[in-house]
C-alpha positions in Angstrom: 107.0 99.2 27.6 103.3 98.8 28.2 101.4 95.5 28.3 98.7 96.7 25.9 96.6 94.1 24.1 95.3 94.2 20.6 92.7 92.2 18.7 93.9 90.3 15.6 91.4 88.6 13.3 92.2 85.5 11.4 90.2 83.8 8.7 91.1 80.1 8.7 90.2 77.5 6.1 89.1 74.4 8.0 88.2 70.8 7.1 87.9 67.6 9.2 86.8 64.8 6.9 85.5 62.9 9.9 83.1 65.7 10.9 82.6 68.1 8.0 80.8 67.6 4.7 83.0 70.2 3.0 85.7 72.7 3.9 84.7 76.0 5.4 86.1 79.4 6.5 86.2 80.2 10.2 86.7 83.7 11.6 88.7 83.9 14.8 89.5 87.0 16.9 92.4 86.7 19.3 93.5 89.1 22.0 97.3 89.4 21.8 99.7 90.9 24.3 102.2 93.5 23.0 105.0 90.8 23.4 103.2 88.4 21.0 104.9 88.9 17.6 104.4 85.7 15.6 101.5 83.8 14.2 102.5 80.9 16.5 101.9 83.2 19.5 98.3 83.8 18.3 97.7 80.1 17.7 99.0 79.1 21.1 96.8 81.9 22.7 93.7 80.7 20.9 94.4 77.1 21.8 94.7 78.0 25.5 91.3 79.6 25.6 
C-alpha cells in the first residue's frame, strides 16, 4: 500500500454572528493521505494546519 496523497476540495457554508455580517461560502483544499477515508479525517487534517 502506498502513502499517496490526494487533494480534496470542500465548499463550506460559514457564519459567525459575532464576526460576520452575513453567511458566506468558503473553499478549502485539503491534502489527505491514502488512509484518510472519512470527512472527519479531512476536518481534523485542516484543523491541525
